[in-house]
C-alpha positions as a LaTeX table, in Angstrom:
\begin{tabular}{lrrr}
\hline
Residue & $x$ (\AA) & $y$ (\AA) & $z$ (\AA) \\
\hline
Met1 & 74.90 & $-19.95$ & 44.25 \\
Asn2 & 74.74 & $-23.35$ & 42.89 \\
Lys3 & 75.88 & $-24.68$ & 39.25 \\
Cys4 & 73.69 & $-26.68$ & 37.03 \\
Val5 & 73.41 & $-28.93$ & 33.84 \\
Phe6 & 69.90 & $-28.49$ & 32.68 \\
Leu7 & 69.20 & $-31.91$ & 30.52 \\
Asp8 & 66.94 & $-32.58$ & 27.59 \\
Arg9 & 65.66 & $-36.10$ & 28.16 \\
Asp10 & 65.05 & $-37.35$ & 24.49 \\
Gly11 & 68.13 & $-37.57$ & 22.55 \\
Val12 & 70.01 & $-37.11$ & 25.62 \\
Leu13 & 68.93 & $-38.99$ & 28.55 \\
Asn14 & 67.50 & $-41.67$ & 26.76 \\
Gln15 & 67.61 & $-42.66$ & 23.04 \\
Glu16 & 65.75 & $-41.06$ & 20.59 \\
Ile17 & 63.41 & $-43.32$ & 18.87 \\
Gly18 & 61.63 & $-41.08$ & 16.43 \\
Asn19 & 58.24 & $-40.91$ & 18.27 \\
Tyr20 & 57.29 & $-40.50$ & 22.21 \\
Val21 & 59.14 & $-42.41$ & 24.65 \\
Tyr22 & 56.36 & $-43.13$ & 27.50 \\
Arg23 & 56.25 & $-47.01$ & 27.85 \\
Pro24 & 58.56 & $-48.57$ & 29.99 \\
Glu25 & 59.85 & $-51.35$ & 26.93 \\
Glu26 & 60.68 & $-48.53$ & 24.91 \\
Leu27 & 63.23 & $-46.57$ & 27.08 \\
Ile28 & 66.91 & $-47.09$ & 26.10 \\
Ile29 & 69.55 & $-45.59$ & 28.23 \\
Pro30 & 72.69 & $-45.22$ & 26.33 \\
Ala31 & 75.90 & $-46.49$ & 27.53 \\
Gly32 & 77.67 & $-43.40$ & 29.19 \\
Val33 & 74.65 & $-42.03$ & 30.87 \\
Pro34 & 74.98 & $-43.31$ & 34.41 \\
Gln35 & 78.71 & $-42.67$ & 34.36 \\
Ala36 & 78.34 & $-38.89$ & 32.83 \\
Leu37 & 75.60 & $-38.14$ & 35.38 \\
Gln38 & 77.73 & $-39.35$ & 38.46 \\
Ser39 & 80.66 & $-37.45$ & 37.38 \\
Leu40 & 78.69 & $-34.53$ & 36.63 \\
Lys41 & 76.98 & $-35.19$ & 40.13 \\
Gly42 & 80.35 & $-35.79$ & 42.12 \\
Ala43 & 81.86 & $-32.16$ & 40.35 \\
Gly44 & 79.18 & $-30.21$ & 42.22 \\
Tyr45 & 76.41 & $-29.85$ & 39.73 \\
Lys46 & 72.68 & $-29.84$ & 40.29 \\
Leu47 & 70.94 & $-31.96$ & 37.42 \\
Val48 & 67.58 & $-30.93$ & 36.37 \\
Val49 & 65.94 & $-32.39$ & 33.44 \\
Val50 & 63.76 & $-29.82$ & 31.23 \\
Thr51 & 61.66 & $-31.56$ & 28.76 \\
Asn52 & 58.73 & $-30.82$ & 26.15 \\
Gln53 & 56.04 & $-33.77$ & 26.82 \\
Ala54 & 53.56 & $-32.58$ & 23.92 \\
Gly55 & 52.16 & $-36.40$ & 23.76 \\
Ile56 & 50.24 & $-35.22$ & 27.04 \\
Ala57 & 48.43 & $-32.23$ & 24.95 \\
Gln58 & 47.70 & $-34.60$ & 22.13 \\
Gly59 & 46.37 & $-37.11$ & 24.48 \\
Leu60 & 48.67 & $-39.92$ & 23.74 \\
Tyr61 & 50.33 & $-40.61$ & 27.55 \\
Thr62 & 49.51 & $-39.07$ & 30.84 \\
Arg63 & 51.94 & $-37.15$ & 33.14 \\
Arg64 & 51.57 & $-40.50$ & 35.40 \\
Glu65 & 53.70 & $-41.91$ & 32.37 \\
Val66 & 55.93 & $-39.22$ & 32.08 \\
Leu67 & 56.99 & $-39.74$ & 35.94 \\
Ile68 & 57.08 & $-43.35$ & 35.74 \\
Ile69 & 59.97 & $-42.92$ & 33.11 \\
Tyr70 & 61.41 & $-40.48$ & 34.94 \\
Gly71 & 61.67 & $-43.19$ & 37.85 \\
Leu72 & 63.02 & $-45.50$ & 35.26 \\
Ile73 & 65.91 & $-43.42$ & 34.38 \\
Gln74 & 66.62 & $-41.92$ & 38.08 \\
Asp75 & 66.72 & $-45.99$ & 38.85 \\
Ala76 & 69.41 & $-46.60$ & 36.00 \\
Cys77 & 71.33 & $-43.55$ & 36.78 \\
His78 & 71.61 & $-44.07$ & 40.85 \\
Gly79 & 69.41 & $-41.35$ & 41.65 \\
Ala80 & 71.98 & $-38.74$ & 40.04 \\
Leu81 & 69.17 & $-36.35$ & 38.93 \\
Asp82 & 67.99 & $-33.59$ & 41.41 \\
Ala83 & 64.22 & $-32.33$ & 39.75 \\
Leu84 & 62.05 & $-33.01$ & 36.76 \\
Tyr85 & 60.40 & $-30.12$ & 34.78 \\
Phe86 & 58.12 & $-30.93$ & 31.68 \\
Ser87 & 56.11 & $-28.59$ & 29.91 \\
Pro88 & 52.47 & $-30.95$ & 29.02 \\
Tyr89 & 51.61 & $-28.13$ & 26.33 \\
His90 & 51.78 & $-27.93$ & 22.67 \\
Pro91 & 50.07 & $-24.66$ & 20.61 \\
Arg92 & 48.56 & $-27.01$ & 18.24 \\
Tyr93 & 46.53 & $-29.09$ & 20.89 \\
Asp94 & 46.08 & $-26.97$ & 23.44 \\
Ser95 & 47.85 & $-23.72$ & 24.19 \\
Glu96 & 50.64 & $-21.51$ & 24.35 \\
Ser97 & 53.32 & $-22.17$ & 27.43 \\
Leu98 & 56.28 & $-20.14$ & 28.30 \\
Ser99 & 57.21 & $-23.62$ & 29.87 \\
Arg100 & 57.41 & $-25.21$ & 26.58 \\
Lys101 & 61.12 & $-24.62$ & 25.34 \\
Pro102 & 62.54 & $-22.18$ & 23.85 \\
Gly103 & 60.82 & $-20.63$ & 26.11 \\
Ser104 & 62.70 & $-20.87$ & 29.39 \\
Leu105 & 60.28 & $-21.00$ & 32.41 \\
Met106 & 61.31 & $-24.44$ & 33.13 \\
Leu107 & 64.81 & $-23.47$ & 33.59 \\
Glu108 & 63.63 & $-20.27$ & 35.80 \\
Lys109 & 61.84 & $-22.31$ & 37.97 \\
Ala110 & 64.76 & $-24.42$ & 38.27 \\
Thr111 & 67.08 & $-21.52$ & 38.93 \\
Ala112 & 64.96 & $-19.72$ & 41.75 \\
Arg113 & 64.32 & $-23.33$ & 43.55 \\
Phe114 & 67.99 & $-24.93$ & 43.63 \\
Gly115 & 69.51 & $-21.15$ & 43.80 \\
Ile116 & 71.32 & $-21.76$ & 40.54 \\
Asp117 & 73.94 & $-19.40$ & 38.62 \\
Pro118 & 73.20 & $-19.30$ & 35.04 \\
Ala119 & 76.87 & $-17.91$ & 34.30 \\
Arg120 & 78.24 & $-21.17$ & 35.74 \\
Ser121 & 75.65 & $-23.42$ & 34.39 \\
Trp122 & 74.78 & $-25.37$ & 30.95 \\
Met123 & 72.24 & $-27.06$ & 28.95 \\
Val124 & 72.70 & $-29.97$ & 26.97 \\
Gly125 & 70.28 & $-30.65$ & 24.62 \\
Asp126 & 69.47 & $-32.32$ & 21.15 \\
Arg127 & 67.30 & $-29.48$ & 19.67 \\
Gln128 & 67.93 & $-26.01$ & 18.87 \\
Arg129 & 64.70 & $-24.94$ & 20.80 \\
Asp130 & 66.86 & $-26.50$ & 23.82 \\
Leu131 & 70.05 & $-23.89$ & 23.60 \\
Glu132 & 67.52 & $-21.32$ & 22.67 \\
Ala133 & 65.73 & $-21.70$ & 26.16 \\
Ala134 & 68.73 & $-21.29$ & 27.91 \\
Arg135 & 70.40 & $-18.64$ & 25.57 \\
Arg136 & 67.41 & $-16.56$ & 27.16 \\
Leu137 & 68.43 & $-17.24$ & 30.64 \\
Gly138 & 72.37 & $-16.75$ & 29.84 \\
Val139 & 72.96 & $-20.41$ & 30.22 \\
Lys140 & 75.52 & $-22.34$ & 28.12 \\
Gly141 & 74.74 & $-24.77$ & 25.62 \\
Ile142 & 75.98 & $-27.86$ & 24.68 \\
Phe143 & 74.05 & $-29.62$ & 21.54 \\
Ile144 & 74.18 & $-33.02$ & 21.13 \\
Arg145 & 74.60 & $-34.70$ & 17.51 \\
Asn146 & 71.76 & $-35.71$ & 15.62 \\
Asp147 & 70.19 & $-36.82$ & 12.13 \\
Gln148 & 67.17 & $-34.37$ & 12.63 \\
Glu149 & 68.70 & $-30.95$ & 13.33 \\
Thr150 & 72.22 & $-29.38$ & 12.99 \\
Ala151 & 73.54 & $-27.45$ & 16.17 \\
Pro152 & 73.26 & $-23.77$ & 16.53 \\
Pro153 & 76.21 & $-21.48$ & 15.62 \\
Asp154 & 76.25 & $-20.17$ & 18.89 \\
Ala155 & 76.84 & $-23.89$ & 20.60 \\
Ala156 & 79.41 & $-23.63$ & 23.18 \\
Tyr157 & 80.38 & $-27.27$ & 22.27 \\
Val158 & 78.82 & $-30.07$ & 20.09 \\
Ala159 & 79.20 & $-33.58$ & 21.57 \\
Asn160 & 78.31 & $-37.15$ & 20.49 \\
Asp161 & 76.34 & $-37.99$ & 23.19 \\
Leu162 & 76.10 & $-36.70$ & 27.11 \\
Leu163 & 79.67 & $-38.50$ & 28.03 \\
Asp164 & 81.35 & $-36.63$ & 25.68 \\
Ala165 & 79.24 & $-33.31$ & 26.90 \\
Ala166 & 80.26 & $-34.04$ & 30.46 \\
Gly167 & 83.94 & $-34.46$ & 29.62 \\
Tyr168 & 83.74 & $-31.25$ & 27.90 \\
Ile169 & 81.88 & $-29.54$ & 31.07 \\
Leu170 & 84.32 & $-30.94$ & 33.47 \\
Gly171 & 87.40 & $-29.71$ & 31.30 \\
Gln172 & 86.15 & $-26.34$ & 31.69 \\
Pro173 & 87.70 & $-23.86$ & 34.02 \\
\hline
\end{tabular}
């Protein structure tokens, strides 16, 4: 079975701007992100993006715009990412969905598709809901520090950024 690093998008792969990132000119990829992904890829990890995109439910942007941003991240990171899963739902605007984090359906789909071993895998996110989704599947969680939320007490590690998180993952037996 494969090992995987599941990655939230905003606040992990690209800079959180306090609003939805759907315009290419607003996409900022922090220094160290491409290096972190290449290091993890080189160590044999599948790299899967799992992201809530409630702006679709709100009518602010489209699925196509999410895919454009993903393509730009892929280009900047030399094609390191294996897949993108996104939840376009929000209970306030359209419907409940098990795919929306803290639900674990996006992770479950990737696990089935890529033959992922949850016990050998990680989730890197900047919200408690990211780590809750991982916990539901038995995946260890790394929390990226931010000004919006504090780390959940069961986070395996609290990182400054993705490069720090990758270093921690790669240092584990």
